[in-house]
C-alpha positions as CSV (number, residue, x, y, z in Angstrom):
1,M,91.3,119.5,87.2
2,T,94.6,120.1,85.4
3,E,95.8,123.6,84.9
4,V,96.9,124.4,81.3
5,T,99.7,126.8,80.5
6,R,99.7,129.4,77.8
7,A,101.5,126.8,75.6
8,A,98.4,124.6,76.1
9,E,100.4,122.0,78.0
10,P,99.5,120.7,81.4
11,C,101.2,122.6,84.2
12,G,104.0,120.6,85.8
13,C,104.9,122.9,88.7
14,G,103.9,120.3,91.2
15,C,102.1,122.7,93.5
16,E,99.0,121.4,95.3
17,C,96.6,123.4,93.1
18,C,97.9,121.7,89.9
19,S,98.4,118.2,91.2
20,T,95.5,115.8,90.9
21,T,97.2,112.8,92.5
22,A,99.2,112.2,95.7
23,K,103.0,111.9,95.2
24,S,105.4,109.8,97.1
25,T,107.9,111.6,99.2
26,D,110.7,110.4,97.0
27,Q,109.0,111.7,93.9
28,E,108.3,115.1,95.5
29,I,111.9,115.4,96.6
30,A,113.2,114.5,93.1
31,E,110.9,117.2,91.6
32,L,112.0,119.8,94.1
33,K,115.7,119.1,93.4
34,E,115.1,119.4,89.7
35,L,113.3,122.7,90.2
36,R,116.2,123.9,92.4
37,Q,118.6,123.1,89.6
38,S,116.6,125.0,87.1
39,V,116.4,128.0,89.3
40,D,120.1,127.9,90.1
41,R,120.9,127.6,86.3
42,R,118.7,130.5,85.4
43,L,120.1,132.7,88.2
44,A,123.6,132.0,87.0
45,E,122.5,132.9,83.4
46,L,121.1,136.2,84.6
47,G,124.2,136.9,86.7
48,Q,126.4,136.7,83.6
49,S,124.6,139.5,81.8
């Protein structure tokens, strides 16, 4: 089952509860790095206010 966000789009967070297929280690690492970059970018934005 795929979770759907409020925007009616499939959830792409990558957590086990939203993932329906197994991911390769490389794919999981790439997704986690992308998530880290997004978090760092948002933290920097909030720090500037």
